[in-house]
PDB file with SEQRES, HELIX, SHEET and CRYST1 records, atoms N, CA, C and O in Angstrom:
SEQRES   1 A   72  MET VAL ARG HIS GLY LEU VAL ALA ILE LEU VAL ALA LEU          
SEQRES   2 A   72  ILE ALA GLY PHE GLY LEU VAL PHE ALA LEU ILE GLY GLY          
SEQRES   3 A   72  ILE SER LEU SER PRO LEU PRO LEU PHE PHE GLN ILE ASP          
SEQRES   4 A   72  ILE PRO GLY THR VAL GLN GLY TRP ARG THR LEU HIS ILE          
SEQRES   5 A   72  GLY MET LEU THR ASN GLY MET LEU ALA ILE LEU LEU GLY          
SEQRES   6 A   72  LEU VAL LEU GLY ARG VAL ALA                                  
HELIX    1 AA1 VAL A    2  ILE A   24  1                                  23    
HELIX    2 AA2 VAL A   44  VAL A   71  1                                  28    
SHEET    1 AA1 2 ILE A  27  LEU A  29  0                                        
SHEET    2 AA1 2 LEU A  34  PHE A  36 -1                                        
CRYST1    1.000    1.000    1.000  90.00  90.00  90.00 P 1           1          
ATOM      1  N   MET A   1       0.531   6.072  18.107  1.00  0.00           N  
ATOM      2  CA  MET A   1       1.466   5.552  17.130  1.00  0.00           C  
ATOM      3  C   MET A   1       0.889   4.310  16.444  1.00  0.00           C  
ATOM      4  O   MET A   1       1.078   4.105  15.245  1.00  0.00           O  
ATOM      5  N   VAL A   2       0.189   3.494  17.217  1.00  0.00           N  
ATOM      6  CA  VAL A   2      -0.366   2.273  16.622  1.00  0.00           C  
ATOM      7  C   VAL A   2      -1.429   2.632  15.584  1.00  0.00           C  
ATOM      8  O   VAL A   2      -1.493   2.018  14.519  1.00  0.00           O  
ATOM      9  N   ARG A   3      -2.255   3.620  15.892  1.00  0.00           N  
ATOM     10  CA  ARG A   3      -3.285   4.037  14.928  1.00  0.00           C  
ATOM     11  C   ARG A   3      -2.654   4.590  13.654  1.00  0.00           C  
ATOM     12  O   ARG A   3      -3.110   4.291  12.551  1.00  0.00           O  
ATOM     13  N   HIS A   4      -1.618   5.389  13.807  1.00  0.00           N  
ATOM     14  CA  HIS A   4      -0.938   5.940  12.639  1.00  0.00           C  
ATOM     15  C   HIS A   4      -0.298   4.824  11.814  1.00  0.00           C  
ATOM     16  O   HIS A   4      -0.285   4.887  10.585  1.00  0.00           O  
ATOM     17  N   GLY A   5       0.226   3.817  12.481  1.00  0.00           N  
ATOM     18  CA  GLY A   5       0.788   2.672  11.770  1.00  0.00           C  
ATOM     19  C   GLY A   5      -0.273   1.910  10.991  1.00  0.00           C  
ATOM     20  O   GLY A   5      -0.023   1.458   9.874  1.00  0.00           O  
ATOM     21  N   LEU A   6      -1.458   1.765  11.581  1.00  0.00           N  
ATOM     22  CA  LEU A   6      -2.544   1.082  10.885  1.00  0.00           C  
ATOM     23  C   LEU A   6      -3.025   1.883   9.681  1.00  0.00           C  
ATOM     24  O   LEU A   6      -3.369   1.308   8.649  1.00  0.00           O  
ATOM     25  N   VAL A   7      -3.050   3.212   9.810  1.00  0.00           N  
ATOM     26  CA  VAL A   7      -3.420   4.054   8.668  1.00  0.00           C  
ATOM     27  C   VAL A   7      -2.374   3.924   7.557  1.00  0.00           C  
ATOM     28  O   VAL A   7      -2.724   3.867   6.378  1.00  0.00           O  
ATOM     29  N   ALA A   8      -1.100   3.877   7.931  1.00  0.00           N  
ATOM     30  CA  ALA A   8      -0.038   3.714   6.933  1.00  0.00           C  
ATOM     31  C   ALA A   8      -0.176   2.371   6.213  1.00  0.00           C  
ATOM     32  O   ALA A   8       0.039   2.296   5.003  1.00  0.00           O  
ATOM     33  N   ILE A   9      -0.528   1.327   6.932  1.00  0.00           N  
ATOM     34  CA  ILE A   9      -0.718   0.019   6.306  1.00  0.00           C  
ATOM     35  C   ILE A   9      -1.939   0.038   5.394  1.00  0.00           C  
ATOM     36  O   ILE A   9      -1.927  -0.607   4.345  1.00  0.00           O  
ATOM     37  N   LEU A  10      -2.996   0.764   5.771  1.00  0.00           N  
ATOM     38  CA  LEU A  10      -4.163   0.899   4.910  1.00  0.00           C  
ATOM     39  C   LEU A  10      -3.795   1.610   3.609  1.00  0.00           C  
ATOM     40  O   LEU A  10      -4.238   1.205   2.534  1.00  0.00           O  
ATOM     41  N   VAL A  11      -2.989   2.667   3.699  1.00  0.00           N  
ATOM     42  CA  VAL A  11      -2.521   3.363   2.496  1.00  0.00           C  
ATOM     43  C   VAL A  11      -1.685   2.417   1.640  1.00  0.00           C  
ATOM     44  O   VAL A  11      -1.774   2.451   0.413  1.00  0.00           O  
ATOM     45  N   ALA A  12      -0.877   1.575   2.275  1.00  0.00           N  
ATOM     46  CA  ALA A  12      -0.056   0.616   1.531  1.00  0.00           C  
ATOM     47  C   ALA A  12      -0.924  -0.407   0.809  1.00  0.00           C  
ATOM     48  O   ALA A  12      -0.597  -0.813  -0.307  1.00  0.00           O  
ATOM     49  N   LEU A  13      -2.017  -0.828   1.424  1.00  0.00           N  
ATOM     50  CA  LEU A  13      -2.905  -1.776   0.757  1.00  0.00           C  
ATOM     51  C   LEU A  13      -3.568  -1.140  -0.461  1.00  0.00           C  
ATOM     52  O   LEU A  13      -3.717  -1.793  -1.494  1.00  0.00           O  
ATOM     53  N   ILE A  14      -3.964   0.118  -0.353  1.00  0.00           N  
ATOM     54  CA  ILE A  14      -4.542   0.827  -1.493  1.00  0.00           C  
ATOM     55  C   ILE A  14      -3.487   0.999  -2.587  1.00  0.00           C  
ATOM     56  O   ILE A  14      -3.788   0.865  -3.773  1.00  0.00           O  
ATOM     57  N   ALA A  15      -2.257   1.295  -2.184  1.00  0.00           N  
ATOM     58  CA  ALA A  15      -1.171   1.419  -3.163  1.00  0.00           C  
ATOM     59  C   ALA A  15      -0.882   0.082  -3.831  1.00  0.00           C  
ATOM     60  O   ALA A  15      -0.411   0.048  -4.967  1.00  0.00           O  
ATOM     61  N   GLY A  16      -1.157  -1.017  -3.142  1.00  0.00           N  
ATOM     62  CA  GLY A  16      -0.999  -2.335  -3.752  1.00  0.00           C  
ATOM     63  C   GLY A  16      -1.938  -2.527  -4.929  1.00  0.00           C  
ATOM     64  O   GLY A  16      -1.567  -3.146  -5.926  1.00  0.00           O  
ATOM     65  N   PHE A  17      -3.153  -2.002  -4.821  1.00  0.00           N  
ATOM     66  CA  PHE A  17      -4.066  -2.049  -5.963  1.00  0.00           C  
ATOM     67  C   PHE A  17      -3.518  -1.220  -7.109  1.00  0.00           C  
ATOM     68  O   PHE A  17      -3.587  -1.631  -8.268  1.00  0.00           O  
ATOM     69  N   GLY A  18      -2.969  -0.043  -6.788  1.00  0.00           N  
ATOM     70  CA  GLY A  18      -2.351   0.782  -7.830  1.00  0.00           C  
ATOM     71  C   GLY A  18      -1.199   0.070  -8.500  1.00  0.00           C  
ATOM     72  O   GLY A  18      -1.015   0.181  -9.712  1.00  0.00           O  
ATOM     73  N   LEU A  19      -0.418  -0.664  -7.715  1.00  0.00           N  
ATOM     74  CA  LEU A  19       0.700  -1.431  -8.265  1.00  0.00           C  
ATOM     75  C   LEU A  19       0.210  -2.500  -9.229  1.00  0.00           C  
ATOM     76  O   LEU A  19       0.745  -2.640 -10.329  1.00  0.00           O  
ATOM     77  N   VAL A  20      -0.804  -3.252  -8.821  1.00  0.00           N  
ATOM     78  CA  VAL A  20      -1.331  -4.308  -9.688  1.00  0.00           C  
ATOM     79  C   VAL A  20      -1.921  -3.713 -10.960  1.00  0.00           C  
ATOM     80  O   VAL A  20      -1.712  -4.247 -12.049  1.00  0.00           O  
ATOM     81  N   PHE A  21      -2.657  -2.612 -10.831  1.00  0.00           N  
ATOM     82  CA  PHE A  21      -3.251  -1.992 -12.010  1.00  0.00           C  
ATOM     83  C   PHE A  21      -2.178  -1.430 -12.941  1.00  0.00           C  
ATOM     84  O   PHE A  21      -2.343  -1.458 -14.160  1.00  0.00           O  
ATOM     85  N   ALA A  22      -1.083  -0.921 -12.377  1.00  0.00           N  
ATOM     86  CA  ALA A  22       0.016  -0.430 -13.211  1.00  0.00           C  
ATOM     87  C   ALA A  22       0.717  -1.595 -13.910  1.00  0.00           C  
ATOM     88  O   ALA A  22       1.167  -1.449 -15.046  1.00  0.00           O  
ATOM     89  N   LEU A  23       0.815  -2.739 -13.250  1.00  0.00           N  
ATOM     90  CA  LEU A  23       1.460  -3.904 -13.861  1.00  0.00           C  
ATOM     91  C   LEU A  23       0.660  -4.456 -15.043  1.00  0.00           C  
ATOM     92  O   LEU A  23       1.236  -4.825 -16.066  1.00  0.00           O  
ATOM     93  N   ILE A  24      -0.663  -4.511 -14.903  1.00  0.00           N  
ATOM     94  CA  ILE A  24      -1.466  -5.100 -15.973  1.00  0.00           C  
ATOM     95  C   ILE A  24      -1.915  -4.061 -17.001  1.00  0.00           C  
ATOM     96  O   ILE A  24      -2.456  -4.427 -18.045  1.00  0.00           O  
ATOM     97  N   GLY A  25      -1.702  -2.779 -16.726  1.00  0.00           N  
ATOM     98  CA  GLY A  25      -2.004  -1.744 -17.701  1.00  0.00           C  
ATOM     99  C   GLY A  25      -3.442  -1.286 -17.733  1.00  0.00           C  
ATOM    100  O   GLY A  25      -3.883  -0.717 -18.731  1.00  0.00           O  
ATOM    101  N   GLY A  26      -4.179  -1.518 -16.678  1.00  0.00           N  
ATOM    102  CA  GLY A  26      -5.572  -1.086 -16.616  1.00  0.00           C  
ATOM    103  C   GLY A  26      -6.229  -1.607 -15.360  1.00  0.00           C  
ATOM    104  O   GLY A  26      -5.570  -2.155 -14.477  1.00  0.00           O  
ATOM    105  N   ILE A  27      -7.534  -1.431 -15.291  1.00  0.00           N  
ATOM    106  CA  ILE A  27      -8.287  -1.876 -14.119  1.00  0.00           C  
ATOM    107  C   ILE A  27      -9.102  -3.098 -14.523  1.00  0.00           C  
ATOM    108  O   ILE A  27      -9.844  -3.068 -15.505  1.00  0.00           O  
ATOM    109  N   SER A  28      -8.955  -4.172 -13.754  1.00  0.00           N  
ATOM    110  CA  SER A  28      -9.662  -5.409 -14.026  1.00  0.00           C  
ATOM    111  C   SER A  28     -10.406  -5.838 -12.769  1.00  0.00           C  
ATOM    112  O   SER A  28      -9.868  -5.791 -11.663  1.00  0.00           O  
ATOM    113  N   LEU A  29     -11.644  -6.254 -12.958  1.00  0.00           N  
ATOM    114  CA  LEU A  29     -12.426  -6.795 -11.848  1.00  0.00           C  
ATOM    115  C   LEU A  29     -12.337  -8.311 -11.951  1.00  0.00           C  
ATOM    116  O   LEU A  29     -12.908  -8.906 -12.865  1.00  0.00           O  
ATOM    117  N   SER A  30     -11.635  -8.931 -11.034  1.00  0.00           N  
ATOM    118  CA  SER A  30     -11.181 -10.313 -11.162  1.00  0.00           C  
ATOM    119  C   SER A  30     -12.273 -11.335 -11.471  1.00  0.00           C  
ATOM    120  O   SER A  30     -12.133 -12.054 -12.460  1.00  0.00           O  
ATOM    121  N   PRO A  31     -13.339 -11.447 -10.700  1.00  0.00           N  
ATOM    122  CA  PRO A  31     -14.286 -12.527 -11.047  1.00  0.00           C  
ATOM    123  C   PRO A  31     -15.069 -12.240 -12.328  1.00  0.00           C  
ATOM    124  O   PRO A  31     -15.547 -13.163 -12.988  1.00  0.00           O  
ATOM    125  N   LEU A  32     -15.197 -10.977 -12.671  1.00  0.00           N  
ATOM    126  CA  LEU A  32     -15.947 -10.609 -13.869  1.00  0.00           C  
ATOM    127  C   LEU A  32     -14.982 -10.411 -15.042  1.00  0.00           C  
ATOM    128  O   LEU A  32     -13.855  -9.957 -14.845  1.00  0.00           O  
ATOM    129  N   PRO A  33     -15.409 -10.741 -16.231  1.00  0.00           N  
ATOM    130  CA  PRO A  33     -14.508 -10.557 -17.395  1.00  0.00           C  
ATOM    131  C   PRO A  33     -14.505  -9.115 -17.900  1.00  0.00           C  
ATOM    132  O   PRO A  33     -14.679  -8.869 -19.094  1.00  0.00           O  
ATOM    133  N   LEU A  34     -14.309  -8.181 -17.001  1.00  0.00           N  
ATOM    134  CA  LEU A  34     -14.261  -6.764 -17.364  1.00  0.00           C  
ATOM    135  C   LEU A  34     -12.836  -6.260 -17.257  1.00  0.00           C  
ATOM    136  O   LEU A  34     -12.136  -6.551 -16.287  1.00  0.00           O  
ATOM    137  N   PHE A  35     -12.408  -5.505 -18.255  1.00  0.00           N  
ATOM    138  CA  PHE A  35     -11.081  -4.899 -18.229  1.00  0.00           C  
ATOM    139  C   PHE A  35     -11.183  -3.502 -18.811  1.00  0.00           C  
ATOM    140  O   PHE A  35     -11.605  -3.321 -19.954  1.00  0.00           O  
ATOM    141  N   PHE A  36     -10.799  -2.525 -18.023  1.00  0.00           N  
ATOM    142  CA  PHE A  36     -10.808  -1.137 -18.462  1.00  0.00           C  
ATOM    143  C   PHE A  36      -9.362  -0.707 -18.678  1.00  0.00           C  
ATOM    144  O   PHE A  36      -8.590  -0.596 -17.725  1.00  0.00           O  
ATOM    145  N   GLN A  37      -9.005  -0.468 -19.924  1.00  0.00           N  
ATOM    146  CA  GLN A  37      -7.629  -0.075 -20.217  1.00  0.00           C  
ATOM    147  C   GLN A  37      -7.479   1.418 -19.935  1.00  0.00           C  
ATOM    148  O   GLN A  37      -7.923   2.268 -20.707  1.00  0.00           O  
ATOM    149  N   ILE A  38      -6.838   1.707 -18.799  1.00  0.00           N  
ATOM    150  CA  ILE A  38      -6.634   3.075 -18.344  1.00  0.00           C  
ATOM    151  C   ILE A  38      -5.146   3.252 -18.089  1.00  0.00           C  
ATOM    152  O   ILE A  38      -4.490   2.364 -17.545  1.00  0.00           O  
ATOM    153  N   ASP A  39      -4.619   4.401 -18.484  1.00  0.00           N  
ATOM    154  CA  ASP A  39      -3.210   4.690 -18.234  1.00  0.00           C  
ATOM    155  C   ASP A  39      -3.053   5.106 -16.772  1.00  0.00           C  
ATOM    156  O   ASP A  39      -3.497   6.185 -16.379  1.00  0.00           O  
ATOM    157  N   ILE A  40      -2.430   4.262 -15.981  1.00  0.00           N  
ATOM    158  CA  ILE A  40      -2.202   4.534 -14.559  1.00  0.00           C  
ATOM    159  C   ILE A  40      -0.998   5.468 -14.452  1.00  0.00           C  
ATOM    160  O   ILE A  40       0.071   5.147 -14.972  1.00  0.00           O  
ATOM    161  N   PRO A  41      -1.149   6.625 -13.784  1.00  0.00           N  
ATOM    162  CA  PRO A  41      -0.010   7.542 -13.693  1.00  0.00           C  
ATOM    163  C   PRO A  41       1.119   6.967 -12.836  1.00  0.00           C  
ATOM    164  O   PRO A  41       0.874   6.201 -11.904  1.00  0.00           O  
ATOM    165  N   GLY A  42       2.326   7.335 -13.152  1.00  0.00           N  
ATOM    166  CA  GLY A  42       3.487   6.861 -12.402  1.00  0.00           C  
ATOM    167  C   GLY A  42       4.079   5.615 -13.028  1.00  0.00           C  
ATOM    168  O   GLY A  42       3.553   5.062 -13.993  1.00  0.00           O  
ATOM    169  N   THR A  43       5.190   5.190 -12.447  1.00  0.00           N  
ATOM    170  CA  THR A  43       5.868   3.993 -12.944  1.00  0.00           C  
ATOM    171  C   THR A  43       5.592   2.822 -12.013  1.00  0.00           C  
ATOM    172  O   THR A  43       5.148   2.995 -10.878  1.00  0.00           O  
ATOM    173  N   VAL A  44       5.865   1.634 -12.520  1.00  0.00           N  
ATOM    174  CA  VAL A  44       5.690   0.433 -11.697  1.00  0.00           C  
ATOM    175  C   VAL A  44       6.645   0.487 -10.506  1.00  0.00           C  
ATOM    176  O   VAL A  44       6.269   0.115  -9.394  1.00  0.00           O  
ATOM    177  N   GLN A  45       7.874   0.947 -10.731  1.00  0.00           N  
ATOM    178  CA  GLN A  45       8.844   1.046  -9.637  1.00  0.00           C  
ATOM    179  C   GLN A  45       8.366   2.023  -8.571  1.00  0.00           C  
ATOM    180  O   GLN A  45       8.562   1.781  -7.380  1.00  0.00           O  
ATOM    181  N   GLY A  46       7.749   3.111  -8.978  1.00  0.00           N  
ATOM    182  CA  GLY A  46       7.219   4.069  -8.016  1.00  0.00           C  
ATOM    183  C   GLY A  46       6.093   3.487  -7.180  1.00  0.00           C  
ATOM    184  O   GLY A  46       6.049   3.691  -5.967  1.00  0.00           O  
ATOM    185  N   TRP A  47       5.178   2.761  -7.820  1.00  0.00           N  
ATOM    186  CA  TRP A  47       4.094   2.124  -7.084  1.00  0.00           C  
ATOM    187  C   TRP A  47       4.625   1.057  -6.131  1.00  0.00           C  
ATOM    188  O   TRP A  47       4.129   0.914  -5.013  1.00  0.00           O  
ATOM    189  N   ARG A  48       5.644   0.303  -6.579  1.00  0.00           N  
ATOM    190  CA  ARG A  48       6.239  -0.728  -5.719  1.00  0.00           C  
ATOM    191  C   ARG A  48       6.917  -0.091  -4.509  1.00  0.00           C  
ATOM    192  O   ARG A  48       6.809  -0.598  -3.392  1.00  0.00           O  
ATOM    193  N   THR A  49       7.612   1.016  -4.735  1.00  0.00           N  
ATOM    194  CA  THR A  49       8.275   1.719  -3.637  1.00  0.00           C  
ATOM    195  C   THR A  49       7.261   2.244  -2.629  1.00  0.00           C  
ATOM    196  O   THR A  49       7.461   2.128  -1.420  1.00  0.00           O  
ATOM    197  N   LEU A  50       6.169   2.824  -3.132  1.00  0.00           N  
ATOM    198  CA  LEU A  50       5.125   3.321  -2.238  1.00  0.00           C  
ATOM    199  C   LEU A  50       4.514   2.189  -1.432  1.00  0.00           C  
ATOM    200  O   LEU A  50       4.316   2.323  -0.225  1.00  0.00           O  
ATOM    201  N   HIS A  51       4.216   1.079  -2.087  1.00  0.00           N  
ATOM    202  CA  HIS A  51       3.580  -0.062  -1.421  1.00  0.00           C  
ATOM    203  C   HIS A  51       4.479  -0.647  -0.335  1.00  0.00           C  
ATOM    204  O   HIS A  51       4.054  -0.781   0.813  1.00  0.00           O  
ATOM    205  N   ILE A  52       5.701  -0.993  -0.680  1.00  0.00           N  
ATOM    206  CA  ILE A  52       6.615  -1.618   0.272  1.00  0.00           C  
ATOM    207  C   ILE A  52       7.045  -0.632   1.360  1.00  0.00           C  
ATOM    208  O   ILE A  52       7.135  -0.998   2.531  1.00  0.00           O  
ATOM    209  N   GLY A  53       7.309   0.614   0.974  1.00  0.00           N  
ATOM    210  CA  GLY A  53       7.739   1.614   1.945  1.00  0.00           C  
ATOM    211  C   GLY A  53       6.689   1.900   2.998  1.00  0.00           C  
ATOM    212  O   GLY A  53       7.004   1.995   4.184  1.00  0.00           O  
ATOM    213  N   MET A  54       5.431   2.040   2.570  1.00  0.00           N  
ATOM    214  CA  MET A  54       4.377   2.314   3.544  1.00  0.00           C  
ATOM    215  C   MET A  54       4.107   1.109   4.438  1.00  0.00           C  
ATOM    216  O   MET A  54       3.775   1.270   5.612  1.00  0.00           O  
ATOM    217  N   LEU A  55       4.246  -0.100   3.891  1.00  0.00           N  
ATOM    218  CA  LEU A  55       4.084  -1.291   4.735  1.00  0.00           C  
ATOM    219  C   LEU A  55       5.141  -1.325   5.841  1.00  0.00           C  
ATOM    220  O   LEU A  55       4.820  -1.541   7.009  1.00  0.00           O  
ATOM    221  N   THR A  56       6.387  -1.112   5.467  1.00  0.00           N  
ATOM    222  CA  THR A  56       7.445  -1.168   6.477  1.00  0.00           C  
ATOM    223  C   THR A  56       7.346   0.000   7.460  1.00  0.00           C  
ATOM    224  O   THR A  56       7.613  -0.174   8.649  1.00  0.00           O  
ATOM    225  N   ASN A  57       6.967   1.188   6.980  1.00  0.00           N  
ATOM    226  CA  ASN A  57       6.801   2.320   7.889  1.00  0.00           C  
ATOM    227  C   ASN A  57       5.654   2.072   8.861  1.00  0.00           C  
ATOM    228  O   ASN A  57       5.758   2.411  10.040  1.00  0.00           O  
ATOM    229  N   GLY A  58       4.565   1.487   8.381  1.00  0.00           N  
ATOM    230  CA  GLY A  58       3.440   1.183   9.257  1.00  0.00           C  
ATOM    231  C   GLY A  58       3.802   0.158  10.319  1.00  0.00           C  
ATOM    232  O   GLY A  58       3.434   0.308  11.484  1.00  0.00           O  
ATOM    233  N   MET A  59       4.526  -0.887   9.916  1.00  0.00           N  
ATOM    234  CA  MET A  59       4.934  -1.897  10.900  1.00  0.00           C  
ATOM    235  C   MET A  59       5.900  -1.307  11.917  1.00  0.00           C  
ATOM    236  O   MET A  59       5.830  -1.634  13.101  1.00  0.00           O  
ATOM    237  N   LEU A  60       6.802  -0.440  11.465  1.00  0.00           N  
ATOM    238  CA  LEU A  60       7.742   0.202  12.376  1.00  0.00           C  
ATOM    239  C   LEU A  60       7.016   1.118  13.355  1.00  0.00           C  
ATOM    240  O   LEU A  60       7.363   1.154  14.535  1.00  0.00           O  
ATOM    241  N   ALA A  61       6.011   1.859  12.882  1.00  0.00           N  
ATOM    242  CA  ALA A  61       5.256   2.746  13.763  1.00  0.00           C  
ATOM    243  C   ALA A  61       4.490   1.942  14.812  1.00  0.00           C  
ATOM    244  O   ALA A  61       4.443   2.337  15.977  1.00  0.00           O  
ATOM    245  N   ILE A  62       3.895   0.827  14.414  1.00  0.00           N  
ATOM    246  CA  ILE A  62       3.184  -0.021  15.369  1.00  0.00           C  
ATOM    247  C   ILE A  62       4.154  -0.584  16.398  1.00  0.00           C  
ATOM    248  O   ILE A  62       3.869  -0.561  17.595  1.00  0.00           O  
ATOM    249  N   LEU A  63       5.281  -1.080  15.950  1.00  0.00           N  
ATOM    250  CA  LEU A  63       6.284  -1.626  16.862  1.00  0.00           C  
ATOM    251  C   LEU A  63       6.805  -0.566  17.820  1.00  0.00           C  
ATOM    252  O   LEU A  63       6.942  -0.818  19.017  1.00  0.00           O  
ATOM    253  N   LEU A  64       7.093   0.617  17.296  1.00  0.00           N  
ATOM    254  CA  LEU A  64       7.583   1.703  18.135  1.00  0.00           C  
ATOM    255  C   LEU A  64       6.540   2.128  19.165  1.00  0.00           C  
ATOM    256  O   LEU A  64       6.877   2.395  20.318  1.00  0.00           O  
ATOM    257  N   GLY A  65       5.285   2.189  18.754  1.00  0.00           N  
ATOM    258  CA  GLY A  65       4.217   2.538  19.696  1.00  0.00           C  
ATOM    259  C   GLY A  65       4.070   1.522  20.804  1.00  0.00           C  
ATOM    260  O   GLY A  65       3.834   1.892  21.954  1.00  0.00           O  
ATOM    261  N   LEU A  66       4.206   0.238  20.480  1.00  0.00           N  
ATOM    262  CA  LEU A  66       4.103  -0.800  21.504  1.00  0.00           C  
ATOM    263  C   LEU A  66       5.304  -0.783  22.442  1.00  0.00           C  
ATOM    264  O   LEU A  66       5.151  -0.978  23.647  1.00  0.00           O  
ATOM    265  N   VAL A  67       6.486  -0.553  21.906  1.00  0.00           N  
ATOM    266  CA  VAL A  67       7.699  -0.540  22.739  1.00  0.00           C  
ATOM    267  C   VAL A  67       7.731   0.697  23.639  1.00  0.00           C  
ATOM    268  O   VAL A  67       8.092   0.597  24.812  1.00  0.00           O  
ATOM    269  N   LEU A  68       7.358   1.855  23.104  1.00  0.00           N  
ATOM    270  CA  LEU A  68       7.374   3.070  23.913  1.00  0.00           C  
ATOM    271  C   LEU A  68       6.363   3.007  25.044  1.00  0.00           C  
ATOM    272  O   LEU A  68       6.570   3.632  26.084  1.00  0.00           O  
ATOM    273  N   GLY A  69       5.283   2.276  24.869  1.00  0.00           N  
ATOM    274  CA  GLY A  69       4.326   2.096  25.954  1.00  0.00           C  
ATOM    275  C   GLY A  69       4.909   1.322  27.107  1.00  0.00           C  
ATOM    276  O   GLY A  69       4.497   1.529  28.248  1.00  0.00           O  
ATOM    277  N   ARG A  70       5.839   0.450  26.858  1.00  0.00           N  
ATOM    278  CA  ARG A  70       6.460  -0.362  27.906  1.00  0.00           C  
ATOM    279  C   ARG A  70       7.656   0.339  28.545  1.00  0.00           C  
ATOM    280  O   ARG A  70       7.965   0.100  29.712  1.00  0.00           O  
ATOM    281  N   VAL A  71       8.330   1.204  27.786  1.00  0.00           N  
ATOM    282  CA  VAL A  71       9.530   1.876  28.290  1.00  0.00           C  
ATOM    283  C   VAL A  71       9.177   2.980  29.280  1.00  0.00           C  
ATOM    284  O   VAL A  71       9.837   3.142  30.307  1.00  0.00           O  
ATOM    285  N   ALA A  72       8.138   3.730  28.966  1.00  0.00           N  
ATOM    286  CA  ALA A  72       7.794   4.908  29.788  1.00  0.00           C  
ATOM    287  C   ALA A  72       7.298   4.572  31.161  1.00  0.00           C  
ATOM    288  O   ALA A  72       6.980   5.471  31.940  1.00  0.00           O  
TER     289      ALA A  72                                                      
END                                                                             
């Protein structure tokens, strides 16, 4: 369960990049003055839901895995 929770958090971190790119309307490499204007599929609300939802699901899976190890 802990491993699955960590994978869910990794997916949430990747979705966070999608959220930022959807907010600014393209892909930007921060230290470099490069900006690629690309239409990111989906809505900002959808990316936010994916990001926050996967973070909370990952934390819940980690917590559940740790608690079930002590209960059994």
